[in-house]
Wavefront OBJ file of the C-alpha trace (Angstrom):
o trace
v 16.931 -1.228 -13.080
v 17.441 0.338 -9.589
v 20.668 1.647 -7.844
v 19.233 0.202 -4.550
v 19.047 -2.897 -2.754
v 16.420 -4.345 -0.346
v 18.508 -3.163 2.628
v 18.234 0.466 1.371
v 14.626 0.301 0.588
v 13.732 -0.988 4.525
v 15.381 1.858 5.611
v 13.220 4.426 3.899
v 10.146 2.516 5.060
v 11.529 2.609 8.685
v 8.830 3.440 11.027
v 11.546 5.302 13.217
v 11.242 7.911 10.330
v 8.005 7.952 8.212
v 6.756 4.603 7.604
v 3.776 2.753 8.787
v 3.800 -0.922 10.547
v 1.125 -2.994 8.887
v -0.507 -6.415 8.951
v -0.872 -7.859 5.511
v -2.504 -11.296 5.154
v -2.787 -12.815 1.858
v -5.865 -14.788 1.136
v -5.394 -18.208 3.027
v -2.342 -17.117 4.306
v -0.839 -16.187 7.243
v -0.281 -12.653 8.783
v 3.078 -10.915 8.568
v 4.080 -7.202 9.414
v 5.139 -4.799 6.846
v 6.389 -1.468 6.754
v 5.534 0.853 4.328
v 3.753 4.765 3.624
v 0.356 4.896 4.130
v -1.198 7.039 1.968
v -5.213 8.599 2.050
v -5.031 11.197 -0.759
v -8.454 13.022 -1.391
v -9.469 13.439 -4.981
v -12.274 15.111 -6.839
v -13.732 13.841 -9.753
v -15.358 16.436 -12.158
v -17.722 14.472 -14.184
v -18.869 17.324 -16.304
v -21.743 18.353 -14.423
v -22.319 20.752 -11.484
v -21.639 18.490 -8.785
v -18.204 16.868 -8.448
v -17.765 13.412 -6.681
v -15.300 13.538 -3.875
v -13.742 10.096 -2.772
v -10.502 8.963 -0.426
v -7.688 6.791 -1.978
v -6.126 4.802 0.444
v -2.926 2.929 -0.660
v 0.168 1.474 0.961
v 3.889 1.684 -0.644
v 6.145 -0.911 0.332
v 8.911 -3.364 -0.414
v 8.271 -5.626 -3.148
v 9.647 -8.604 -1.333
v 7.657 -8.109 1.653
v 4.455 -8.380 -0.472
v 5.864 -10.569 -3.264
v 2.592 -12.940 -3.727
v 0.127 -10.107 -3.381
v -3.215 -10.133 -5.231
v -6.776 -8.565 -5.091
v -8.873 -9.891 -2.062
v -5.922 -9.706 0.332
v -5.921 -7.457 4.106
v -3.979 -5.184 5.418
v -4.588 -3.470 8.759
v -2.424 -0.208 8.932
v -3.566 2.671 11.480
v -5.941 -0.178 13.132
v -8.337 -0.348 9.872
v -8.576 -3.039 7.900
v -8.344 -2.738 4.276
v -8.912 -5.028 1.342
v -6.260 -4.958 -1.451
v -8.115 -4.035 -4.423
v -5.152 -3.367 -6.738
v -1.254 -4.305 -6.669
v 0.836 -1.984 -8.971
v 4.762 -3.180 -8.845
v 7.032 -0.636 -10.276
v 9.506 -2.960 -11.237
v 12.379 -1.309 -9.228
v 11.577 -3.377 -5.638
v 8.613 -0.990 -4.545
v 4.861 -1.942 -4.661
v 1.926 0.039 -4.111
v -1.262 -1.655 -2.869
v -4.253 0.388 -3.560
v -6.643 -0.619 -0.675
v -10.580 -0.410 -0.276
v -12.183 -0.035 3.438
l 1 2 3 4 5 6 7 8 9 10 11 12 13 14 15 16 17 18 19 20 21 22 23 24 25 26 27 28 29 30 31 32 33 34 35 36 37 38 39 40 41 42 43 44 45 46 47 48 49 50 51 52 53 54 55 56 57 58 59 60 61 62 63 64 65 66 67 68 69 70 71 72 73 74 75 76 77 78 79 80 81 82 83 84 85 86 87 88 89 90 91 92 93 94 95 96 97 98 99 100 101 102
């Protein structure tokens, strides 16, 4: 059970600190602005050969209440790039991570 509430989570994702504003559009729905933390990690996968495979893994972490009906196929525009939501990870504490694909 989370100690903080939705109000405290909104402060954490504020764009005046380290959050990003994004436009979230559910499939067949209306666009809405949501705040969250965008991350685009670079990862290198060693598949057991002499050449590893690199990839960028974009993700957007935000309040669950802002994307409560999020599903694979939804759209998110952040930092002027349009992404498709591939996976929705609700951690059960009011925070959701959207795994994205450009």
